[in-house]
Backbone as a printed PyTorch tensor [residue, N CA C, xyz], in Angstrom:
tensor([[[-45.6620, -21.6920,  39.0750],
         [-44.5540, -22.0770,  38.2050],
         [-43.3000, -21.3490,  38.6690]],

        [[-42.1950, -22.0690,  38.8980],
         [-40.9690, -21.4740,  39.3670],
         [-40.1110, -20.9470,  38.2360]],

        [[-39.2220, -19.9890,  38.5560],
         [-38.2750, -19.4570,  37.5760],
         [-36.8770, -19.5570,  38.1600]],

        [[-35.9080, -19.5800,  37.2680],
         [-34.5160, -19.6760,  37.7130],
         [-34.0050, -18.3040,  38.1430]],

        [[-32.8690, -18.3010,  38.8150],
         [-32.2480, -17.0480,  39.2430],
         [-31.8990, -16.1730,  38.0420]],

        [[-31.3970, -16.8150,  36.9750],
         [-31.0360, -16.0620,  35.7650],
         [-32.2650, -15.4100,  35.1400]],

        [[-33.3980, -16.1450,  35.0900],
         [-34.6280, -15.5770,  34.5430],
         [-35.1060, -14.3980,  35.3900]],

        [[-34.9500, -14.5240,  36.7210],
         [-35.3540, -13.4430,  37.6170],
         [-34.5160, -12.1910,  37.3660]],

        [[-33.1990, -12.3880,  37.1760],
         [-32.3130, -11.2540,  36.8960],
         [-32.6760, -10.5840,  35.5730]],

        [[-33.0130, -11.3820,  34.5690],
         [-33.4020, -10.8230,  33.2760],
         [-34.6850, -10.0120,  33.4020]],

        [[-35.6440, -10.4990,  34.2090],
         [-36.8880,  -9.7650,  34.4230],
         [-36.6070,  -8.4280,  35.0950]],

        [[-35.7030,  -8.4110,  36.0600],
         [-35.3490,  -7.1650,  36.7420],
         [-34.7320,  -6.1580,  35.7610]],

        [[-33.8890,  -6.6570,  34.8460],
         [-33.2590,  -5.7700,  33.8530],
         [-34.2930,  -5.1780,  32.9100]],

        [[-35.2620,  -5.9960,  32.4960],
         [-36.3100,  -5.4930,  31.6060],
         [-37.1580,  -4.4230,  32.2850]],

        [[-37.5250,  -4.6690,  33.5470],
         [-38.3280,  -3.7010,  34.3010],
         [-37.5550,  -2.3960,  34.4700]],

        [[-36.2420,  -2.5000,  34.6600],
         [-35.4110,  -1.3010,  34.8450],
         [-35.0780,  -0.6210,  33.5200]],

        [[-35.5050,  -1.2300,  32.4120],
         [-35.2320,  -0.6320,  31.1000],
         [-33.8670,  -0.9300,  30.5620]],

        [[-33.1840,  -1.9000,  31.1460],
         [-31.8490,  -2.2670,  30.6800],
         [-31.9120,  -3.5820,  29.9280]],

        [[-32.5320,  -3.5480,  28.7500],
         [-32.6790,  -4.7590,  27.9450],
         [-31.4600,  -4.9040,  27.0450]],

        [[-30.6950,  -5.9560,  27.2160],
         [-29.5120,  -6.1310,  26.3610],
         [-29.9200,  -6.3650,  24.9180]],

        [[-29.1790,  -5.7730,  23.9910],
         [-29.4630,  -5.9490,  22.5710],
         [-29.0480,  -7.3310,  22.1050]],

        [[-29.8670,  -7.8670,  21.2260],
         [-29.5470,  -9.1820,  20.6810],
         [-28.3570,  -9.0610,  19.7300]],

        [[-27.4990, -10.0220,  19.7510],
         [-26.3430, -10.0490,  18.8590],
         [-26.6630, -10.9950,  17.7160]],

        [[-26.6710, -10.4540,  16.5080],
         [-26.9830, -11.2590,  15.3310],
         [-25.6890, -11.6620,  14.6610]],

        [[-25.5130, -12.9310,  14.4990],
         [-24.3160, -13.4490,  13.8460],
         [-24.5060, -13.4120,  12.3370]],

        [[-23.6370, -12.6800,  11.6440],
         [-23.7120, -12.5870,  10.1820],
         [-22.6590, -13.4890,   9.5840]],

        [[-23.0820, -14.4990,   8.8130],
         [-22.0950, -15.4090,   8.2290],
         [-21.2040, -14.7010,   7.2250]],

        [[-19.9320, -15.0250,   7.2630],
         [-18.9920, -14.4660,   6.3060],
         [-19.0980, -15.2200,   4.9920]],

        [[-18.8400, -14.5390,   3.8670],
         [-18.8860, -15.2380,   2.5920],
         [-17.8250, -16.3190,   2.5150]],

        [[-18.0810, -17.2990,   1.6870],
         [-17.1070, -18.3750,   1.4960],
         [-15.8080, -17.7820,   0.9740]],

        [[-14.6960, -18.3940,   1.3320],
         [-13.3890, -17.8390,   0.9690],
         [-13.2280, -17.6670,  -0.5310]],

        [[-13.8710, -18.5170,  -1.3080],
         [-13.7460, -18.4300,  -2.7560],
         [-14.4210, -17.2250,  -3.3570]],

        [[-15.3570, -16.5920,  -2.5920],
         [-16.0850, -15.4520,  -3.1330],
         [-15.5150, -14.1180,  -2.6770]],

        [[-14.4710, -14.1370,  -1.8360],
         [-13.9320, -12.8990,  -1.3020],
         [-13.3840, -11.9970,  -2.3990]],

        [[-12.7710, -12.5570,  -3.4250],
         [-12.1970, -11.7520,  -4.5020],
         [-12.9300, -11.9740,  -5.8230]],

        [[-14.1520, -12.4400,  -5.7490],
         [-14.9260, -12.7370,  -6.9620],
         [-15.1360, -11.4730,  -7.7850]],

        [[-14.9960, -11.6130,  -9.0950],
         [-15.1920, -10.4950, -10.0150],
         [-16.5530, -10.6630, -10.6850]],

        [[-17.3590,  -9.5960, -10.6380],
         [-18.7370,  -9.6440, -11.1290],
         [-18.9220,  -8.6100, -12.2310]],

        [[-19.5210,  -9.0460, -13.3380],
         [-19.8480,  -8.1630, -14.4600],
         [-21.3390,  -7.8620, -14.4380]],

        [[-21.6900,  -6.5970, -14.4220],
         [-23.0870,  -6.1720, -14.5250],
         [-23.3550,  -5.6280, -15.9130]],

        [[-24.5100,  -5.9830, -16.4920],
         [-24.8650,  -5.5280, -17.8360],
         [-26.2710,  -4.9500, -17.8550]],

        [[-26.4030,  -3.7780, -18.4760],
         [-27.7080,  -3.1500, -18.6850],
         [-27.8560,  -2.9360, -20.1960]],

        [[-28.3320,  -3.9700, -20.9280],
         [-28.3170,  -3.9230, -22.3930],
         [-29.3290,  -2.9510, -23.0000]],

        [[-28.8810,  -2.2910, -24.0480],
         [-29.7220,  -1.4070, -24.8500],
         [-29.0180,  -1.2300, -26.1940]],

        [[-29.7770,  -1.1030, -27.2600],
         [-29.1620,  -1.0330, -28.5830],
         [-28.2360,   0.1700, -28.7230]],

        [[-28.6620,   1.3300, -28.2380],
         [-27.8740,   2.5550, -28.4190],
         [-26.9730,   2.8760, -27.2370]],

        [[-27.1930,   2.2460, -26.0880],
         [-26.3690,   2.5500, -24.9220],
         [-26.3650,   1.4180, -23.9110]],

        [[-25.5580,   0.4070, -24.1530],
         [-25.4420,  -0.7220, -23.2200],
         [-24.4660,  -0.3610, -22.1100]],

        [[-24.9600,  -0.4080, -20.8820],
         [-24.1090,  -0.1120, -19.7500],
         [-23.4170,  -1.3710, -19.2480]],

        [[-22.1590,  -1.2290, -18.8200],
         [-21.4460,  -2.3570, -18.2180],
         [-20.6700,  -1.8520, -17.0100]],

        [[-20.4950,  -2.7400, -16.0420],
         [-19.7420,  -2.4000, -14.8490],
         [-19.1170,  -3.6570, -14.2780]],

        [[-17.8590,  -3.5880, -13.9170],
         [-17.1480,  -4.7490, -13.3770],
         [-16.5860,  -4.3700, -12.0130]],

        [[-16.9640,  -5.1440, -10.9930],
         [-16.4590,  -4.8990,  -9.6520],
         [-15.8520,  -6.1760,  -9.0830]],

        [[-14.9710,  -5.9980,  -8.1270],
         [-14.3480,  -7.1350,  -7.4500],
         [-14.7440,  -7.0960,  -5.9830]],

        [[-15.2420,  -8.2210,  -5.4920],
         [-15.6000,  -8.3130,  -4.0750],
         [-14.3350,  -8.1190,  -3.2490]],

        [[-14.3950,  -7.2130,  -2.2980],
         [-13.2450,  -6.9430,  -1.4410],
         [-13.7600,  -6.4440,  -0.0970]],

        [[-12.9160,  -6.5050,   0.9030],
         [-13.2820,  -6.0570,   2.2410],
         [-12.5700,  -4.7340,   2.5390]],

        [[-13.2540,  -3.7160,   3.0680],
         [-14.6520,  -3.7400,   3.4990],
         [-15.6450,  -3.3870,   2.3990]],

        [[-15.1610,  -2.8810,   1.2570],
         [-16.0630,  -2.4640,   0.1870],
         [-15.5910,  -3.0280,  -1.1510]],

        [[-16.5210,  -3.2610,  -2.0880],
         [-16.1320,  -3.7500,  -3.4190],
         [-15.2350,  -2.7390,  -4.1380]],

        [[-14.4040,  -3.2460,  -5.0290],
         [-13.4890,  -2.4060,  -5.7950],
         [-13.9470,  -2.3320,  -7.2370]],

        [[-14.0250,  -1.1500,  -7.7970],
         [-14.4640,  -0.9650,  -9.1840],
         [-13.2880,  -1.1860, -10.1250]],

        [[-13.4570,  -2.1060, -11.0700],
         [-12.3980,  -2.3960, -12.0380],
         [-12.6140,  -1.6560, -13.3530]],

        [[-13.8670,  -1.6010, -13.8040],
         [-14.1580,  -0.9680, -15.0930],
         [-15.6460,  -0.6850, -15.1890]],

        [[-15.9900,   0.3930, -15.8830],
         [-17.4010,   0.6630, -16.1750],
         [-17.4930,   1.6460, -17.3330]],

        [[-18.6450,   1.6500, -17.9840],
         [-18.8400,   2.5570, -19.1130],
         [-20.1130,   2.2390, -19.8700]],

        [[-20.2740,   2.9180, -20.9920],
         [-21.4520,   2.7430, -21.8390],
         [-20.9950,   2.4550, -23.2630]],

        [[-21.5520,   1.4100, -23.8500],
         [-21.2660,   1.0820, -25.2530],
         [-22.2570,   1.8770, -26.0960]],

        [[-21.8010,   3.0170, -26.5860],
         [-22.6890,   3.9240, -27.3210],
         [-22.6480,   3.6480, -28.8140]],

        [[-23.8240,   3.6570, -29.4240],
         [-23.9470,   3.4610, -30.8750],
         [-24.7970,   4.5910, -31.4520]],

        [[-24.2620,   5.3420, -32.4150],
         [-25.0070,   6.4590, -33.0050],
         [-26.3280,   6.0140, -33.6200]],

        [[-27.2750,   6.9170, -33.6490],
         [-28.6050,   6.6240, -34.2040],
         [-28.5340,   6.2660, -35.6890]],

        [[-27.4870,   6.7420, -36.3840],
         [-27.3690,   6.4800, -37.8200],
         [-26.9080,   5.0540, -38.1190]],

        [[-26.3840,   4.3610, -37.1210],
         [-25.8860,   2.9960, -37.3530],
         [-27.0370,   2.0170, -37.5360]],

        [[-26.7970,   1.0220, -38.4250],
         [-27.7650,  -0.0650, -38.5590],
         [-27.7460,  -0.9120, -37.2920]],

        [[-28.8480,  -1.5980, -37.0280],
         [-28.9330,  -2.4270, -35.8300],
         [-27.8410,  -3.4790, -35.8150]],

        [[-27.5540,  -4.0790, -36.9690],
         [-26.5430,  -5.1430, -37.0100],
         [-25.1780,  -4.6220, -36.5850]],

        [[-24.8610,  -3.3960, -36.9630],
         [-23.5750,  -2.8170, -36.5850],
         [-23.5200,  -2.5700, -35.0720]],

        [[-24.6290,  -2.1260, -34.5090],
         [-24.6970,  -1.9100, -33.0580],
         [-24.5090,  -3.2250, -32.3080]],

        [[-25.1870,  -4.2720, -32.7650],
         [-25.0970,  -5.5720, -32.1060],
         [-23.6750,  -6.1120, -32.1520]],

        [[-23.0030,  -5.9050, -33.2880],
         [-21.6220,  -6.3610, -33.4160],
         [-20.7090,  -5.6160, -32.4470]],

        [[-20.9400,  -4.3030, -32.2920],
         [-20.1090,  -3.5150, -31.3780],
         [-20.3450,  -3.9360, -29.9260]],

        [[-21.6070,  -4.1890, -29.5660],
         [-21.9280,  -4.6320, -28.2040],
         [-21.1730,  -5.9250, -27.8960]],

        [[-21.2720,  -6.8890, -28.8110],
         [-20.5860,  -8.1770, -28.6070],
         [-19.0810,  -8.0010, -28.5060]],

        [[-18.5270,  -7.1660, -29.3770],
         [-17.0750,  -6.9600, -29.4230],
         [-16.5450,  -6.3770, -28.1150]],

        [[-17.2070,  -5.3450, -27.6040],
         [-16.7110,  -4.6880, -26.3870],
         [-16.9380,  -5.5590, -25.1580]],

        [[-18.0810,  -6.2460, -25.1010],
         [-18.3190,  -7.1450, -23.9640],
         [-17.2550,  -8.2330, -23.9380]],

        [[-16.9320,  -8.8060, -25.0920],
         [-15.8750,  -9.8300, -25.1620],
         [-14.5360,  -9.2710, -24.6670]],

        [[-14.2140,  -8.0610, -25.0990],
         [-12.9460,  -7.4470, -24.7060],
         [-12.8720,  -7.2490, -23.1900]],

        [[-13.9730,  -6.8100, -22.5800],
         [-14.0010,  -6.6050, -21.1310],
         [-13.8800,  -7.9390, -20.3920]],

        [[-14.5440,  -8.9530, -20.9080],
         [-14.4800, -10.2880, -20.2870],
         [-13.0600, -10.8380, -20.3600]],

        [[-12.4200, -10.6930, -21.5210],
         [-11.0440, -11.1890, -21.6670],
         [-10.0830, -10.4490, -20.7420]],

        [[-10.2970,  -9.1530, -20.5630],
         [ -9.3780,  -8.3400, -19.7630],
         [ -9.5210,  -8.6080, -18.2660]],

        [[-10.7730,  -8.6940, -17.7810],
         [-10.9850,  -8.7760, -16.3330],
         [-11.3980, -10.1610, -15.8440]],

        [[-11.7510, -11.0560, -16.7400],
         [-12.1110, -12.4360, -16.4040],
         [-13.1230, -12.5550, -15.2620]],

        [[-14.3150, -11.9660, -15.4260],
         [-15.3300, -12.1050, -14.3660],
         [-15.7850, -13.5520, -14.2140]],

        [[-16.1700, -13.8970, -13.0020],
         [-16.6400, -15.2510, -12.7150],
         [-18.1540, -15.3730, -12.8650]],

        [[-18.8300, -14.2410, -12.8170],
         [-20.2880, -14.2490, -12.9000],
         [-20.7490, -12.9710, -13.5950]],

        [[-21.8820, -13.0640, -14.2830],
         [-22.4720, -11.9190, -14.9670],
         [-23.9040, -11.7370, -14.4590]],

        [[-24.2990, -10.4800, -14.2620],
         [-25.6550, -10.1700, -13.8200],
         [-26.2640,  -9.1950, -14.8240]],

        [[-27.4500,  -9.5190, -15.2990],
         [-28.1190,  -8.6970, -16.3010],
         [-29.4660,  -8.2480, -15.7640]],

        [[-29.9050,  -7.0980, -16.2230],
         [-31.2140,  -6.6050, -15.8130],
         [-32.2990,  -7.5260, -16.3530]],

        [[-33.2600,  -7.8790, -15.5100],
         [-34.3530,  -8.7590, -15.9120],
         [-35.2370,  -8.1180, -16.9670]],

        [[-35.9810,  -8.9380, -17.6710],
         [-36.8740,  -8.4510, -18.7170],
         [-37.9770,  -7.5890, -18.1380]],

        [[-38.3770,  -6.5890, -18.9090],
         [-39.4790,  -5.7260, -18.4920],
         [-40.5980,  -5.8380, -19.5320]],

        [[-41.7690,  -5.3690, -19.1510],
         [-42.9100,  -5.4260, -20.0570],
         [-43.0140,  -4.1250, -20.8290]],

        [[-42.7510,  -4.1800, -22.1330],
         [-42.8060,  -2.9880, -22.9790],
         [-44.1290,  -2.9510, -23.7360]],

        [[-44.7290,  -1.7830, -23.7830],
         [-45.9860,  -1.6360, -24.5170],
         [-45.7430,  -1.6610, -26.0240]],

        [[-44.5740,  -1.2010, -26.4340],
         [-44.2310,  -1.1540, -27.8500],
         [-43.4890,  -2.4380, -28.2250]],

        [[-44.0780,  -3.2390, -29.0810],
         [-43.4820,  -4.5190, -29.4660],
         [-42.1400,  -4.3320, -30.1550]],

        [[-42.0370,  -3.3170, -31.0180],
         [-40.7840,  -3.0660, -31.7270],
         [-39.6470,  -2.7580, -30.7500]],

        [[-39.9510,  -1.9550, -29.7280],
         [-38.9490,  -1.6270, -28.7150],
         [-38.5030,  -2.8800, -27.9740]],

        [[-39.4570,  -3.7280, -27.6350],
         [-39.1360,  -4.9630, -26.9200],
         [-38.2360,  -5.8710, -27.7580]],

        [[-38.5090,  -5.9610, -29.0550],
         [-37.6930,  -6.7970, -29.9390],
         [-36.2640,  -6.2730, -30.0350]],

        [[-36.1300,  -4.9650, -30.1740],
         [-34.7980,  -4.3630, -30.2950],
         [-34.0090,  -4.5480, -28.9960]],

        [[-34.6870,  -4.3550, -27.8620],
         [-34.0230,  -4.5660, -26.5680],
         [-33.5760,  -6.0200, -26.4220]],

        [[-34.4410,  -6.9250, -26.9020],
         [-34.0960,  -8.3470, -26.8310],
         [-32.8820,  -8.6850, -27.6700]],

        [[-32.7510,  -8.0310, -28.8270],
         [-31.5900,  -8.2670, -29.6870],
         [-30.3020,  -7.8080, -28.9940]],

        [[-30.3520,  -6.6330, -28.3790],
         [-29.1720,  -6.1030, -27.6820],
         [-28.8020,  -7.0020, -26.5070]],

        [[-29.8050,  -7.4470, -25.7890],
         [-29.5840,  -8.3390, -24.6480],
         [-28.9510,  -9.6510, -25.1140]],

        [[-29.4640, -10.1880, -26.2240],
         [-28.9290, -11.4350, -26.7570],
         [-27.4900, -11.3020, -27.2090]],

        [[-27.1620, -10.1710, -27.8540],
         [-25.7890,  -9.9500, -28.3210],
         [-24.8190,  -9.8970, -27.1470]],

        [[-25.2110,  -9.2240, -26.0660],
         [-24.3470,  -9.1080, -24.8940],
         [-24.2020, -10.4470, -24.1740]],

        [[-25.3170, -11.1450, -23.9840],
         [-25.2760, -12.4030, -23.2320],
         [-24.5730, -13.5130, -24.0000]],

        [[-24.7270, -13.5140, -25.3080],
         [-24.0380, -14.5330, -26.1100],
         [-22.5210, -14.3630, -25.9820]],

        [[-22.0610, -13.1090, -25.9680],
         [-20.6240, -12.8480, -25.8280],
         [-20.1160, -13.3420, -24.4780]],

        [[-20.9290, -13.1800, -23.4330],
         [-20.5400, -13.6400, -22.1000],
         [-20.5680, -15.1640, -22.0240]],

        [[-21.6340, -15.7460, -22.5780],
         [-21.8220, -17.1990, -22.4960],
         [-20.7140, -17.9620, -23.2100]],

        [[-20.0940, -17.3490, -24.2060],
         [-18.9960, -18.0080, -24.9240],
         [-17.8540, -18.4020, -23.9910]],

        [[-17.7270, -17.6970, -22.8810],
         [-16.6280, -17.9500, -21.9480],
         [-17.0690, -18.8360, -20.7830]],

        [[-18.2700, -19.3640, -20.8540],
         [-18.7510, -20.2720, -19.8190],
         [-19.0400, -19.6060, -18.4890]],

        [[-19.3070, -18.3150, -18.5130],
         [-19.5640, -17.5580, -17.2850],
         [-21.0240, -17.7300, -16.8610]],

        [[-21.2450, -17.9280, -15.5630],
         [-22.6110, -18.0130, -15.0390],
         [-23.3120, -16.6770, -15.2320]],

        [[-24.5830, -16.7330, -15.6550],
         [-25.3600, -15.5160, -15.8920],
         [-26.6200, -15.5440, -15.0320]],

        [[-26.8660, -14.4330, -14.3430],
         [-28.0530, -14.2860, -13.5110],
         [-28.8060, -13.0320, -13.9440]],

        [[-30.0900, -12.9670, -13.6120],
         [-30.8520, -11.7520, -13.8820],
         [-31.5650, -11.2980, -12.6170]],

        [[-31.6860,  -9.9870, -12.4810],
         [-32.3650,  -9.3800, -11.3450],
         [-33.3480,  -8.3450, -11.8880]],

        [[-34.5490,  -8.3240, -11.3570],
         [-35.5820,  -7.3830, -11.8070],
         [-35.1610,  -5.9450, -11.5130]],

        [[-35.4580,  -5.0160, -12.4390],
         [-35.0570,  -3.6140, -12.2480],
         [-35.5600,  -3.0130, -10.9350]],

        [[-36.7960,  -3.2830, -10.5660],
         [-37.3490,  -2.7300,  -9.3220],
         [-36.5980,  -3.2560,  -8.0970]],

        [[-36.1900,  -4.4980,  -8.1720],
         [-35.4580,  -5.0930,  -7.0480],
         [-34.0980,  -4.4290,  -6.8760]],

        [[-33.4610,  -4.0990,  -7.9910],
         [-32.1600,  -3.4230,  -7.9360],
         [-32.3150,  -2.0380,  -7.3000]],

        [[-33.3230,  -1.2910,  -7.7530],
         [-33.5500,   0.0500,  -7.2020],
         [-33.8940,  -0.0130,  -5.7230]],

        [[-34.7000,  -0.9940,  -5.3570],
         [-35.0670,  -1.1570,  -3.9550],
         [-33.8350,  -1.4350,  -3.0990]],

        [[-32.9440,  -2.2890,  -3.6050],
         [-31.7530,  -2.6650,  -2.8450],
         [-30.7410,  -1.5220,  -2.7510]],

        [[-30.6140,  -0.7380,  -3.8090],
         [-29.6020,   0.3190,  -3.8430],
         [-30.1020,   1.6200,  -3.2120]],

        [[-31.3200,   2.0170,  -3.5780],
         [-31.8510,   3.3140,  -3.1390],
         [-32.8580,   3.1780,  -1.9940]],

        [[-33.5240,   2.0150,  -1.9360],
         [-34.5550,   1.8280,  -0.9260],
         [-35.9400,   2.1270,  -1.4380]],

        [[-36.0500,   2.3290,  -2.7820],
         [-37.3430,   2.6470,  -3.3920],
         [-37.3760,   2.0330,  -4.7860]],

        [[-38.3420,   1.1470,  -5.0290],
         [-38.3840,   0.3870,  -6.2720],
         [-38.6470,   1.1790,  -7.5280]],

        [[-39.1440,   2.4240,  -7.3910],
         [-39.4170,   3.2530,  -8.5680],
         [-38.4870,   4.4660,  -8.6090]],

        [[-37.3080,   4.3190,  -8.0470],
         [-36.3480,   5.4320,  -7.9890],
         [-35.9080,   5.8550,  -9.3840]],

        [[-35.5790,   7.1320,  -9.5260],
         [-35.0910,   7.6680, -10.7890],
         [-33.6410,   7.2350, -11.0100]],

        [[-33.2160,   7.2620, -12.2840],
         [-31.8580,   6.8480, -12.6290],
         [-30.7920,   7.6920, -11.9200]],

        [[-31.0580,   8.9720, -11.7470],
         [-30.0780,   9.8440, -11.1100],
         [-29.8640,   9.4480,  -9.6560]],

        [[-30.9250,   8.9900,  -8.9950],
         [-30.7990,   8.5540,  -7.6000],
         [-29.9490,   7.2930,  -7.5120]],

        [[-30.1480,   6.3870,  -8.4690],
         [-29.3460,   5.1600,  -8.5090],
         [-27.8800,   5.5110,  -8.7460]],

        [[-27.6300,   6.4110,  -9.6930],
         [-26.2540,   6.8030, -10.0200],
         [-25.5470,   7.4190,  -8.8170]],

        [[-26.2420,   8.2860,  -8.0840],
         [-25.6290,   8.9410,  -6.9230],
         [-25.3100,   7.9360,  -5.8220]],

        [[-26.2120,   6.9840,  -5.6170],
         [-25.9650,   5.9960,  -4.5710],
         [-24.8290,   5.0500,  -4.9660]],

        [[-24.7700,   4.6810,  -6.2510],
         [-23.6750,   3.8310,  -6.7300],
         [-22.3430,   4.5640,  -6.5640]],

        [[-22.3120,   5.8520,  -6.9010],
         [-21.0910,   6.6390,  -6.7320],
         [-20.6410,   6.6260,  -5.2730]],

        [[-21.5930,   6.7470,  -4.3790],
         [-21.2690,   6.7580,  -2.9560],
         [-20.7940,   5.3850,  -2.4710]],

        [[-21.5120,   4.3410,  -2.8540],
         [-21.1770,   2.9980,  -2.3790],
         [-19.8200,   2.5160,  -2.8900]],

        [[-19.4550,   2.9460,  -4.1010],
         [-18.1950,   2.5080,  -4.6960],
         [-17.0920,   3.5610,  -4.6030]],

        [[-17.4240,   4.6930,  -3.9640],
         [-16.4470,   5.7760,  -3.7760],
         [-15.8480,   6.2160,  -5.1120]],

        [[-16.7000,   6.4280,  -6.1040],
         [-16.2340,   6.8520,  -7.4200],
         [-15.9850,   8.3550,  -7.4280]],

        [[-14.9600,   8.7750,  -8.1360],
         [-14.6170,  10.1940,  -8.1890],
         [-15.6680,  11.0030,  -8.9400]],

        [[-16.2830,  10.3930,  -9.9550],
         [-17.2860,  11.0860, -10.7600],
         [-18.5940,  10.3020, -10.7770]],

        [[-19.6770,  11.0200, -11.0310],
         [-20.9810,  10.3780, -11.1420],
         [-21.0120,   9.5380, -12.4180]],

        [[-21.2830,   8.2410, -12.3370],
         [-21.3030,   7.4180, -13.5530],
         [-22.5100,   7.7450, -14.4180]],

        [[-22.3740,   7.5460, -15.7230],
         [-23.4960,   7.7400, -16.6420],
         [-24.6250,   6.7790, -16.2590]],

        [[-25.8730,   7.1370, -16.5690],
         [-27.0200,   6.3350, -16.1170],
         [-26.9440,   4.8460, -16.4390]],

        [[-26.5930,   4.4960, -17.6810],
         [-26.5520,   3.0810, -18.0640],
         [-25.4300,   2.3380, -17.3490]],

        [[-24.2760,   2.9970, -17.2210],
         [-23.1580,   2.3860, -16.4970],
         [-23.4910,   2.2410, -15.0200]],

        [[-24.1910,   3.2330, -14.4560],
         [-24.5930,   3.1750, -13.0560],
         [-25.5410,   2.0030, -12.8060]],

        [[-26.4680,   1.7850, -13.7250],
         [-27.3990,   0.6610, -13.5860],
         [-26.6500,  -0.6680, -13.6120]],

        [[-25.6370,  -0.7610, -14.4770],
         [-24.8530,  -1.9910, -14.5650],
         [-24.0600,  -2.2190, -13.2830]],

        [[-23.4620,  -1.1670, -12.7450],
         [-22.7250,  -1.2840, -11.4820],
         [-23.6750,  -1.6490, -10.3410]],

        [[-24.8860,  -1.0970, -10.3740],
         [-25.8800,  -1.4130,  -9.3430],
         [-26.2410,  -2.8960,  -9.3850]],

        [[-26.3820,  -3.4390, -10.5760],
         [-26.6730,  -4.8710, -10.7200],
         [-25.5700,  -5.7140, -10.0870]],

        [[-24.3280,  -5.3700, -10.3840],
         [-23.1980,  -6.1210,  -9.8250],
         [-23.1600,  -6.0050,  -8.3060]],

        [[-23.4260,  -4.8040,  -7.7940],
         [-23.4270,  -4.5850,  -6.3480],
         [-24.4950,  -5.4230,  -5.6510]],

        [[-25.7000,  -5.3990,  -6.2010],
         [-26.8060,  -6.1490,  -5.5940],
         [-26.4870,  -7.6400,  -5.5880]],

        [[-25.8890,  -8.1250,  -6.6720],
         [-25.5510,  -9.5520,  -6.7250],
         [-24.5170,  -9.9130,  -5.6580]],

        [[-23.5040,  -9.0770,  -5.4760],
         [-22.4870,  -9.3870,  -4.4660],
         [-23.0860,  -9.3700,  -3.0710]],

        [[-24.0130,  -8.4780,  -2.8240],
         [-24.6580,  -8.4140,  -1.5050],
         [-25.5170,  -9.6520,  -1.2620]],

        [[-26.3170, -10.0080,  -2.2200],
         [-27.2460, -11.1220,  -2.0420],
         [-26.5220, -12.4540,  -1.9230]],

        [[-25.3670, -12.5540,  -2.5450],
         [-24.6720, -13.8330,  -2.5360],
         [-23.5010, -13.8760,  -1.5630]],

        [[-23.4440, -12.8980,  -0.6600],
         [-22.4000, -12.9620,   0.3580],
         [-22.9990, -12.7380,   1.7360]],

        [[-23.2640, -11.5100,   2.0640],
         [-23.6720, -11.1930,   3.4270],
         [-25.0980, -11.6020,   3.7380]],

        [[-26.0110, -11.3730,   2.8130],
         [-27.4100, -11.5850,   3.1230],
         [-27.9240, -12.9430,   2.6770]],

        [[-27.8330, -13.1990,   1.3780],
         [-28.2460, -14.5030,   0.8650],
         [-29.7090, -14.8010,   1.0780]],

        [[-30.5650, -13.7610,   1.0490],
         [-31.9860, -13.9750,   1.3340],
         [-32.7760, -14.4090,   0.1050]],

        [[-32.4960, -13.8160,  -1.0220],
         [-33.2630, -14.1430,  -2.2310],
         [-32.3260, -14.2120,  -3.4210]],

        [[-31.8070, -15.3800,  -3.7250],
         [-30.8410, -15.5070,  -4.8080],
         [-31.4100, -15.0850,  -6.1580]],

        [[-30.5310, -14.5170,  -6.9930],
         [-30.9530, -14.0930,  -8.3190],
         [-31.2970, -15.2870,  -9.1910]],

        [[-32.1060, -15.0420, -10.1950],
         [-32.5170, -16.1070, -11.1150],
         [-31.3960, -16.3840, -12.1100]],

        [[-30.9950, -17.6380, -12.2170],
         [-29.9350, -18.0070, -13.1440],
         [-30.5300, -18.2640, -14.5240]],

        [[-29.8610, -17.7630, -15.5620],
         [-30.3590, -17.9670, -16.9300],
         [-29.2590, -18.5740, -17.8020]]])
């Protein structure tokens, strides 16, 4: 079987240890997503984390983040009202185009699961009122994408989020989780696009 001159030259380079590296072409995000604003939500009755980032080159820009804290003495209904109120205010101020929420987890305590579901519903209903697309990402997937380990501790996630977004201070755990959700969504829907988040 004969080979071409080019194939012969390539064989000589391989034998000599001079193997050229493959160049992988990475598609650029669509122009409409370059400045997309993403809201991340980590709902909880006593401490709902939120984070809003804007897709930008070379790194995303942080617009807002924090924790919606509700004292233990407050009734659940009052907490739910506050969650909805602040989420609405953030949406009106920054006008995100998409929202990403932490996926459901399996709780052994039924009461805890119900309360978490109420907080999640209050936050998502406030977002849905504005016709914003909502996606969910599993907690382990977020940790894997941000830290490289699906069972990473909250402090590890917070430190990596601070580094990736160049934040002056370490964000609180719930706010860090929300920012991590937004970051993972921007990565999956721009540069990589390997496993799109589940739309809800």
